[in-house]
C-alpha positions in Angstrom: 0.0 0.0 0.0 2.8 2.7 0.9 4.5 1.9 -2.3 1.4 2.7 -4.5 0.8 5.7 -2.3 4.5 6.9 -3.2 4.1 5.9 -6.8 0.8 8.0 -7.1 2.7 11.1 -5.3 5.6 10.7 -8.1 2.9 10.5 -10.8 1.3 13.7 -9.7 4.7 15.3 -9.1 5.9 14.5 -12.5 2.4 15.4 -14.2 2.5 18.8 -13.0 6.1 19.5 -13.9 5.1 18.6 -17.4 2.6 21.0 -17.5 4.8 23.7 -15.9 7.4 23.2 -18.5 4.7 23.2 -21.4 3.4 26.5 -20.1 6.7 27.9 -19.7 7.5 26.8 -23.4 4.2 28.4 -24.2 5.0 31.8 -22.6 2.3 31.4 -20.2 4.1 32.4 -16.9 1.3 32.4 -14.6 0.1 29.0 -15.3 4.0 27.7 -15.4 4.6 29.3 -11.9 1.4 27.4 -10.6 2.3 24.1 -12.1 5.7 24.2 -11.2 4.8 25.1 -7.6 2.4 22.2 -7.2 5.1 20.0 -8.5 7.9 21.5 -6.2 5.5 21.0 -3.2 4.5 17.4 -3.9 8.4 16.5 -4.3 9.2 18.6 -1.2 6.7 16.2 0.5 7.8 13.2 -0.8 11.4 14.0 0.4 10.4 15.0 3.9 8.2 12.0 4.4 11.5 9.9 3.1 13.8 11.6 5.3 11.9 12.5 8.5 10.8 9.7 11.2 7.1 9.5 10.9 6.7 10.2 14.6 7.8 13.8 13.9 6.3 14.1 10.6 2.8 14.6 9.3 2.5 15.7 5.8 -1.3 17.0 6.4 0.2 19.5 9.0 3.1 20.9 6.9 2.3 23.9 4.8 3.9 24.8 1.7 6.1 27.4 2.9 7.6 24.6 5.6 7.9 22.4 2.6 10.0 24.3 0.5 12.2 25.8 3.3 12.9 22.4 4.3 14.2 21.5 0.9 16.0 24.7 0.2 17.7 24.4 3.6 18.6 20.8 2.8 20.0 21.7 -0.6 21.1 25.3 0.0 24.2 24.7 -2.2 22.2 23.7 -5.1 19.7 26.6 -4.6 22.5 29.2 -4.4 24.1 27.9 -7.3 20.8 28.2 -9.4 20.6 31.7 -8.1 24.1 32.5 -9.2 23.4 30.8 -12.8 20.2 32.8 -13.3 22.0 36.0 -12.1 21.3 38.2 -15.1 17.7 37.2 -15.0 17.4 37.8 -11.3 19.3 41.2 -11.3 16.0 42.5 -12.5 14.6 42.0 -8.8 17.3 44.6 -7.8 15.3 47.3 -9.5 11.9 45.9 -8.4 9.7 47.5 -6.1 5.9 46.4 -5.1 3.3 48.0 -7.1 1.1 49.2 -4.4 3.3 50.1 -1.6 6.8 50.5 -3.0 7.9 47.5 -0.6 11.3 45.9 -1.9 10.9 43.5 -4.8 6.9 42.5 -3.8 4.6 44.4 -1.4 4.0 42.5 1.9 2.4 43.4 5.2 4.9 41.5 7.1 7.9 43.3 8.5 10.1 40.2 8.9 9.4 39.6 4.8 10.2 43.3 3.9 13.7 42.8 5.7 14.2 39.6 3.9 13.2 41.3 0.4 15.2 44.1 1.1 18.2 42.0 1.5 17.4 40.1 -1.6 16.8 43.5 -3.6 20.3 44.8 -2.4 22.2 41.4 -3.1 20.7 41.3 -6.7 21.7 44.7 -7.4 25.2 44.0 -6.1 25.1 46.0 -3.0 24.8 43.4 -0.2 26.6 40.1 0.4 25.2 37.6 2.8 27.0 36.5 5.6 26.0 32.9 5.7 25.5 30.9 2.5 22.0 29.5 4.0 20.5 33.1 3.8 19.9 33.4 -0.1 17.9 30.1 -0.3 15.8 30.8 2.7 15.2 34.3 1.4 14.4 33.2 -2.1 11.9 30.3 -0.5 10.2 33.1 1.2 10.0 35.3 -2.0 8.7 32.3 -4.0 6.2 31.3 -1.4 4.9 35.1 -1.2 4.4 35.3 -5.2 2.6 31.8 -4.8 0.2 33.6 -2.2 -0.2 36.3 -4.5 -1.1 34.3 -7.4 -3.3 32.0 -5.6 -5.2 35.0 -3.9 -5.7 37.2 -6.8 -2.8 40.0 -5.9 -1.3 39.4 -9.7 -2.8 40.5 -12.8 -2.3 38.7 -16.0 -2.4 41.9 -17.7 0.2 43.6 -15.5 3.6 44.1 -17.1 5.5 44.3 -14.0 3.8 40.8 -12.9 4.9 39.2 -15.9 8.6 40.6 -15.8 8.3 39.3 -12.1 7.5 36.0 -13.1 9.9 35.9 -16.0 12.8 36.5 -13.8 11.8 33.8 -11.3 10.5 31.2 -13.4 14.2 29.8 -14.8 15.2 29.3 -11.2 12.0 27.8 -10.2 12.1 25.5 -13.1 15.7 24.3 -12.4 14.9 23.7 -8.8 11.8 21.9 -9.3 13.4 19.6 -11.9 16.1 18.7 -9.3 13.4 18.0 -7.0 11.5 15.7 -9.4 14.6 13.9 -10.5 15.8 13.1 -6.9 12.2 11.6 -6.0 12.4 9.3 -9.2 
């Protein structure tokens, strides 16, 4: 029974990843982000289930952010490498501000996220260096989650050029990270 459950999760993870790749190839950035996000979350939950004792882990109690933070922390060298490999695309985030309140990169009510995104913005415009190599990956995980929240809850618009540019900057990294998660769970 357990193997069948794992196989079903892998199938779901793979199908969402393929949809994300297809949407990205067809320049549908909103769909690509959503599909890749779902694949990423399923893959992160698979890995968590394989690596954390069942007594300490209940998937239904773990939210999306905790899942990706777990994976990003466990694989921070890979995440940081993907950030560096996609620096040219991500450097657009160093110039970006939220569209309503002008917060760094993306608007948020959370003072903690404002600090994280201010750090990322400075990092991407070359005026900040992280002290610890885990921080860029953790801040990037928070940014992805905030974008996900905005997409799922309607704070991003299909016809907004700035929103499409944000997704365009993020998608190559999200795709590469998701692909790594998918491959590591085969």
